[in-house]
C-alpha positions as CSV (number, residue, x, y, z in Angstrom):
1,M,0.0,0.0,0.0
2,K,1.3,3.5,-0.9
3,S,2.1,5.8,1.9
4,L,-0.4,8.6,2.5
5,T,1.2,12.1,2.5
6,T,-0.1,15.0,4.6
7,E,-1.0,16.8,1.4
8,T,-3.0,13.9,0.0
9,A,-4.8,13.4,3.3
10,L,-5.8,17.1,3.3
11,D,-7.0,16.8,-0.3
12,I,-9.2,13.9,0.8
13,L,-10.5,15.9,3.8
14,I,-11.2,18.9,1.6
15,A,-13.2,16.8,-0.9
16,W,-15.2,15.3,1.9
17,L,-15.9,18.7,3.5
18,Q,-17.0,20.0,0.1
19,D,-19.3,17.0,-0.4
20,N,-20.8,17.7,3.1
21,I,-21.5,21.3,2.0
22,D,-22.9,20.3,-1.4
23,C,-25.3,17.8,0.3
24,E,-26.2,20.3,3.0
25,S,-25.0,18.0,5.8
26,G,-25.8,19.0,9.3
27,I,-22.6,17.6,10.8
28,I,-21.3,19.8,13.7
29,F,-17.6,19.2,14.6
30,D,-17.4,20.7,18.0
31,N,-20.4,21.6,20.1
32,D,-23.9,23.0,20.0
33,E,-22.8,26.5,21.0
34,D,-20.0,27.1,18.4
35,K,-21.6,24.9,15.7
36,T,-18.5,24.5,13.5
37,D,-19.7,22.9,10.3
38,S,-18.0,21.9,7.1
39,A,-18.4,25.4,5.6
40,A,-16.6,26.9,8.5
41,L,-13.9,24.2,8.6
42,L,-13.1,24.1,4.9
43,P,-11.1,27.4,4.6
44,C,-8.9,26.4,7.5
45,I,-8.1,23.0,5.9
46,E,-7.5,24.6,2.5
47,Q,-5.0,27.0,4.2
48,A,-3.3,24.1,6.0
49,R,-2.8,22.4,2.6
50,E,-1.3,25.6,1.1
51,D,1.0,25.9,4.1
52,I,2.2,22.3,3.6
53,R,2.8,23.1,-0.1
54,T,4.8,26.2,0.8
55,L,6.9,24.3,3.3
56,R,7.8,21.6,0.7
57,Q,9.2,24.2,-1.7
């Protein structure tokens, strides 16, 4: 089995979060007060992927 890189894992997570948004999923990742959903989390994960790409250069 091929080793999973951090960038590839983030790509998978980004695709999953986007699917959640497209399907209007009600998944909340933290608590009922903050209500962090896929739409709120997606930009942070995209930034993390860009940071990883920058570090690899």
